[in-house]
C-alpha positions in Angstrom: -6.0 -5.1 22.2 -6.7 -4.1 18.5 -9.6 -1.9 19.3 -7.1 -0.2 22.3 -4.4 0.7 19.7 -7.0 2.1 17.3 -8.6 4.3 20.0 -5.4 5.3 21.1 -3.6 6.2 17.7 -6.9 7.3 16.3 -6.6 4.8 13.5 -8.7 3.8 10.7 -9.0 0.6 9.6 -9.3 0.3 5.7 -11.4 -2.2 4.2 -9.8 -4.5 1.3 -12.4 -5.0 -1.2 -13.6 -5.4 -4.7 -11.9 -1.9 -5.9 -8.5 -3.0 -4.5 -8.6 -6.5 -5.7 -9.2 -5.4 -8.9 -6.1 -3.2 -8.8 -4.0 -5.8 -7.2 -5.1 -8.0 -10.3 -4.0 -5.6 -12.6 -0.8 -4.6 -10.9 2.4 -5.1 -12.7 4.8 -6.8 -10.3 8.4 -5.6 -10.2 11.1 -8.1 -10.7 12.2 -9.5 -7.6 9.4 -8.1 -5.5 7.6 -11.3 -4.4 5.9 -9.9 -1.1 2.0 -10.5 -1.4 1.4 -7.9 1.2 3.4 -5.4 -0.1 1.5 -5.9 -3.3 -1.9 -5.4 -1.5 -0.6 -2.3 0.4 0.3 -0.9 -3.0 -3.0 -1.8 -4.6 -4.6 -0.3 -1.8 -2.8 3.0 -1.9 -3.5 3.4 -5.8 -6.9 2.7 -5.4 -7.8 4.7 -2.4 -5.5 7.5 -3.6 -3.3 7.2 -0.7 0.2 8.4 -0.1 2.5 5.5 0.7 5.2 6.4 3.0 8.4 3.9 3.5 11.9 3.4 3.7 11.6 0.6 1.1 12.8 1.7 -2.3 11.1 -1.1 -3.7 8.0 0.7 -3.6 9.3 3.3 -6.2 8.9 0.9 -8.7 5.3 1.4 -8.6 5.1 5.2 -9.1 4.6 4.7 -13.1 1.4 2.8 -11.9 -0.3 5.7 -10.3 1.4 5.3 -6.9 1.9 8.3 -4.7 5.2 7.3 -2.7 7.2 8.8 -0.5 10.7 7.9 0.5 11.0 8.1 4.2 15.1 8.3 5.2 15.5 6.1 8.5 
């Protein structure tokens, strides 16, 4: 099923490796932001210089840590 979705939407699965883990380890976690998956996504975006687009304003708190964030209005 995953392979079908990857092919259908031309997705690329990005590895989460040593570089991303190092960024995660050094990430300053914002108060009241206890979602470890969000922290991994943030670390991945920072490490690989990816633009993170979300309607979750919590990500704005990481712009000072080099996160390239774009707020998406629902």
